[in-house]
C-alpha positions in Angstrom: 0.0 0.0 0.0 1.0 3.6 -0.5 1.7 5.7 2.6 -0.9 8.3 3.3 0.0 11.7 1.9 0.2 14.6 4.5 -2.7 16.9 4.5 -2.1 20.2 2.7 -1.1 23.1 4.9 -2.6 26.5 4.3 0.1 29.2 4.1 -0.9 32.8 4.1 0.9 35.1 1.8 2.1 37.3 4.6 4.0 34.4 6.1 6.3 34.1 3.2 9.8 35.7 3.6 10.4 39.0 1.7 14.0 38.5 1.0 15.1 35.5 -1.1 18.7 34.4 -0.7 21.0 33.4 -3.6 23.0 30.2 -3.4 26.7 30.5 -2.6 27.5 29.0 -6.1 25.5 31.8 -7.8 27.2 34.4 -5.7 30.7 33.0 -6.4 29.9 32.8 -10.1 28.8 36.4 -10.2 31.9 37.6 -8.4 34.2 35.5 -10.6 32.5 36.7 -13.7 32.9 40.3 -12.6 36.5 39.9 -11.8 37.3 38.2 -15.1 35.5 40.9 -17.1 37.2 43.7 -15.3 40.6 42.1 -15.6 40.2 41.4 -19.3 39.1 45.0 -19.9 42.1 46.3 -17.9 44.5 44.1 -19.8 43.0 45.2 -23.1 43.3 48.9 -22.3 46.8 48.4 -21.0 47.9 46.6 -24.2 46.1 49.0 -26.5 48.4 50.7 -29.1 47.5 54.2 -28.2 48.9 57.2 -26.2 48.8 57.0 -22.4 46.1 59.7 -22.1 43.8 57.6 -24.4 44.3 54.5 -22.2 43.8 56.6 -19.0 40.6 58.0 -20.5 39.3 54.5 -21.3 40.3 53.3 -17.8 38.3 56.1 -16.2 35.4 55.5 -18.5 35.3 51.8 -17.5 35.4 52.7 -13.8 32.6 55.1 -14.3 30.6 52.5 -16.1 31.1 49.9 -13.3 30.1 52.3 -10.6 27.0 53.4 -12.5 26.0 49.8 -13.1 26.3 49.1 -9.3 24.2 52.1 -8.6 21.5 51.1 -11.1 21.4 47.5 -9.7 20.9 48.9 -6.2 18.1 51.3 -7.2 16.3 48.5 -9.1 16.7 46.2 -6.1 15.4 48.9 -3.7 12.3 49.6 -5.8 11.6 45.8 -6.1 11.9 45.4 -2.3 9.6 48.4 -1.7 7.0 46.9 -4.0 7.1 43.6 -2.1 6.7 45.4 1.2 3.7 47.3 -0.1 2.2 44.1 -1.5 2.6 42.4 1.9 0.9 45.4 3.7 -2.0 45.3 1.3 -2.3 41.5 1.7 -2.4 41.9 5.5 -5.1 44.5 5.3 -7.2 42.2 3.1 -6.6 39.3 5.4 -7.8 41.4 8.4 -11.0 42.6 6.5 -11.8 39.0 5.5 -11.3 37.7 9.0 -13.6 40.4 10.5 -16.3 40.0 7.9 -19.3 37.9 8.9 -21.3 36.9 5.8 -24.4 35.9 7.9 -24.6 39.2 9.7 -27.9 41.0 9.1 -27.7 44.5 7.9 
């Protein structure tokens, strides 16, 4: 005979965690990829057959691009987290209204 399956558990939306963690492998891959890309760009600029001021300009441009990419990623993450918090607050309000509502109450 098959073992009895456990009964389903009701999980409210407000019980779910807001922040989802990445795995260590994903984090390591992202850091390694960033390091390889930055090193390859630096080596390419260093070996470029151009004047020193051109290479310096390209180096500054790459650093500016990297910092602006980090800032953009942070802003996008912050907006997403704010949206999740607002969604949880709205869900909690709806849960409270539904819990307090009595459909058999006479008006």
